Structures are given as C-alpha cells and as structure tokens.
C-alpha positions in Angstrom: 132.4 125.2 90.9 135.1 124.8 93.6 134.1 128.0 94.8 130.3 127.0 95.1 131.3 123.8 96.6 133.8 125.2 98.9 130.7 127.3 100.4 128.2 124.6 100.8 131.1 122.7 103.0 131.6 126.0 105.1 128.0 125.8 106.1 127.6 122.5 107.1 126.4 120.5 104.0 126.8 117.6 102.2 127.4 118.5 98.5 127.2 116.1 95.6 127.5 118.1 91.8 125.2 117.1 88.9 124.2 118.3 85.5 121.5 120.2 85.1 118.8 117.6 84.5 114.7 117.8 85.0 114.7 116.6 88.9 118.3 116.4 88.9 119.4 113.5 91.0 117.6 112.7 94.3 113.7 114.0 92.9 114.8 112.3 89.5 115.3 108.2 91.6 112.5 108.9 94.0 109.5 109.6 92.0 109.7 107.0 89.8 109.7 104.8 93.0 106.6 107.3 94.6 104.7 107.0 91.1 105.1 102.8 91.7 103.8 102.7 95.1 100.2 105.5 93.8 100.1 102.9 90.9 99.8 100.3 93.2 97.7 101.4 95.6 95.7 102.2 92.6 95.6 98.1 91.5 94.2 97.1 95.1 97.5 97.0 97.1 96.8 98.0 100.8 98.1 101.0 102.3 99.7 99.2 104.9 101.3 96.8 102.8 102.5 99.4 100.9 104.5 101.1 103.3 104.9 98.1 105.5 107.3 97.0 102.4 109.3 99.7 102.4 109.7 99.8 106.0 110.8 96.0 105.6 112.9 97.0 103.4 114.7 99.9 105.7 113.6 103.1 104.0 112.7 105.6 107.4 109.0 105.8 106.2 107.0 104.4 103.9 105.9 106.3 100.5 102.4 106.8 100.7 103.0 108.4 103.7 105.9 110.5 102.1 103.4 111.3 99.6 101.4 113.0 102.6 104.3 114.5 104.1 105.8 116.2 101.1 102.2 117.0 100.1 100.0 115.7 97.6 100.3 118.9 95.6 103.7 119.0 95.6 104.4 115.5 94.7 101.7 115.4 91.8 103.0 118.8 90.4 106.8 116.7 90.4 105.6 113.7 88.9 103.8 116.0 86.3 106.8 117.8 85.4 108.9 114.1 84.7 106.4 112.7 83.3 107.0 115.6 80.8 110.3 114.5 80.3 110.4 110.6 80.8 106.9 109.5 79.3 108.2 106.3 78.5 108.3 105.3 82.0 106.5 108.2 84.4 103.3 108.0 84.2 101.5 110.1 86.8 99.3 108.1 89.0 95.1 109.4 88.4 94.9 108.5 92.2 96.7 112.0 92.9 94.6 113.7 90.5 91.8 112.6 92.6 92.8 113.5 95.7 93.6 117.1 94.8 90.3 117.3 93.8 88.6 116.1 96.9 91.1 118.2 98.8 93.2 115.8 100.9 96.5 116.9 100.3 98.4 115.0 103.1 99.4 116.4 106.5 98.9 119.9 105.7 94.8 119.6 105.3 95.2 116.7 108.0 93.6 114.2 105.3 95.4 112.1 102.8 96.7 108.4 102.6 96.2 108.7 106.1 94.0 111.1 108.4 95.8 113.5 110.6 93.3 114.3 113.8 94.9 112.2 116.8 98.4 111.5 117.7 98.6 108.7 115.8 98.2 108.7 112.0 95.8 105.9 110.9 94.5 104.5 107.2 92.3 106.7 105.2 90.0 104.8 104.7 87.6 106.2 102.4 90.4 106.2 99.9 89.5 102.8 98.1 86.9 104.7 96.5 89.5 105.7 94.4 91.2 102.0 93.8 90.3 100.6 90.4 91.4 97.4 90.4 92.5 94.1 92.5 95.3 92.9 90.7 97.4 93.7 93.2 95.8 93.5 95.8 96.9 89.3 95.6 100.8 90.8 95.8 102.6 89.8 98.9 104.5 92.6 100.4 107.7 90.9 99.1 106.7 91.6 95.6 105.5 95.0 96.3 108.9 96.0 97.5 111.1 94.8 94.9 108.4 96.6 92.0 109.3 99.9 93.7 113.0 99.4 95.0 114.0 97.9 91.9 112.9 101.2 89.4 115.3 103.4 91.9 117.9 101.3 91.3 117.1 101.4 87.1 116.9 105.2 87.3 119.7 105.3 89.6 122.0 103.3 87.0 120.6 105.6 84.2 121.4 108.7 86.4 125.0 107.3 86.4 124.9 106.1 82.2 123.6 110.0 81.2 126.5 111.4 83.3 124.6 113.2 85.6 127.3 112.2 87.7 130.3 111.1 87.6 130.5 107.7 90.3 128.2 105.6 91.6 129.0 106.1 95.2 128.1 110.1 94.4 124.4 108.6 93.8 124.3 106.2 96.8 125.4 108.9 98.8 123.0 111.3 97.8 120.2 108.5 97.7 120.9 107.9 101.8 121.6 111.3 102.7 118.6 113.1 100.8 115.9 110.3 101.0 117.2 107.7 103.9 117.2 105.2 101.2 118.2 102.3 103.7 121.9 103.5 105.1 122.2 99.3 105.3 121.6 98.8 102.0 124.4 101.4 100.5 122.5 103.0 98.0 120.7 102.1 95.3 123.7 100.5 92.8 125.3 99.1 96.0 122.2 97.0 96.3 122.2 96.3 93.1 125.6 94.7 94.0 124.6 93.3 96.6 121.7 91.5 95.1 124.0 90.6 92.0 123.4 92.7 88.7 123.0 89.9 87.0 120.0 88.7 88.8 118.8 92.3 88.9 118.4 92.6 85.3 116.4 89.1 85.3 113.9 90.3 87.9 113.3 93.8 86.1 112.8 91.9 82.9 110.4 89.6 83.8 108.5 92.4 85.3 108.6 94.0 81.5 107.6 91.1 80.2 104.4 91.0 82.4 103.1 93.8 80.4 105.0 96.5 82.4 107.3 98.0 79.6 108.5 100.0 81.7 110.6 98.1 84.3 112.9 97.4 81.1 116.5 97.5 82.9 118.5 100.7 80.9 121.7 99.9 78.6 124.0 100.4 81.0 122.4 97.7 83.4 121.7 95.2 80.6 125.7 95.4 79.5 126.8 95.2 83.2 124.9 92.0 83.7 126.0 90.3 80.4 129.8 91.5 81.8 129.3 90.5 85.0 130.4 93.7 86.4 129.5 95.4 90.0 129.1 99.0 90.3 131.6 99.6 93.4 134.9 97.5 92.7 135.2 94.5 95.9 138.1 95.4 98.2 141.0 94.0 96.3 139.6 94.4 93.2 142.0 97.0 91.4 140.2 97.1 88.1 
C-alpha cells in the first residue's frame, strides 16, 4: 500500500486511501446528489433553478450540467450500480432512462439537459415532457440547495461510519479535489460542522418526516448531534 501511495505521489497525484466498496468514496458521495437533482427535475423544478442553486452554493457546475458533461449513459450506469447496493436510498431517476431512449446523452450528443449546438449551452426546454409532477416547482432555490447538499453530507458521514476512510479530512479533501465541492465550505463534513451538526440532523429529519425517508440521518450523524460533537476539532480543542 505504501509503495502504491508513493508512486501516485511521484506522478503528481494526491492519493486518498479508501476501502473497496461500491462507488469507493467520491462517486459514493456524489451520486446521491446527482440522483436528487434528477428527482427534483422530474418533480417539476426547472433546470435553471436546480443548477443555479448549486452554483450559488459554490459548486463549479450545476448537477444537471454535470450529468451532461459526464454523459447521461455513464451517469445512468453508475446510478444503477449504486442503486443495486443501496436501494434504500438511491433510486435512479426515470428521467435518465427516458433521456437514454431519446438519444439525449448530454454534450456527447449535443443534447441533454442543455443544447450544445451553439457557443453557449442553452436549456433544453423540450425536456419538460419528462417532468411528471409540479410539486418541486414551488421550491425556492434555497430548499433545492439544501436537499442536494444534505444528501452529500449524509453519505459522507456514512462513509466515515463504515470506515471507508479513517479521517474526516480525507473525505473533505477527496470531495474538494475530486469534484470541486465548494472549497470555501471546506468539504461536506466541515460544512456540517459550520452549519451545526444538530441543525443538519434536524433538517434531515424534517425532510424524512415529509415523506422522503432517504433523508433520514445516519447513525453517526444522529449520535454526534445528540452528543454535541463535530467532525473537525476547533483550534485549541485537544479532544
């Protein structure tokens, strides 16, 4: 293991050692976020509101635009693989299946959530045919942002709980370097510290109680909220 880490460092990469698990670390945390973006679109939220909500959060690109860049076919495959392992909280949005059938693969086909036949991508208004409800249409961007960000926090805490990594800093570092997770927020676990773990857990419970059971906080988050703990020690804290 140490030899592999040294080799990766020698070729200019920044390694994070994780245990073998579906999605490993970065994809495991990122996919619930992308899946929720798809579900929110299906439920009536606009492409603009979903992507702008996360740009305001500090992400380098909105989740629907990211799906286009990755490729809807690739994203669908990864989502299905993770759904098979975590079906209680990861359900592939139907809109991805519908887009595949329609040949809307994202940038590679010049059509996805956006149209790419000009210098500036434009929202693909034709996708409104795939929206099944209008429940999320009334959600303010702050609510959209909260739903997508909280799922990354919850999955990040699960990865730590399952000992995929040994330190919260490994999770945050991997998400910042691997996905561009809003650097000024310090990563999903430091973001939870900044908001207050108790508040994060309360928000997750509110969403779970509203009928979205997959927002239920993991055991580690719940325990930390009960005990008033943080993922990262504050300066001067020797605990």
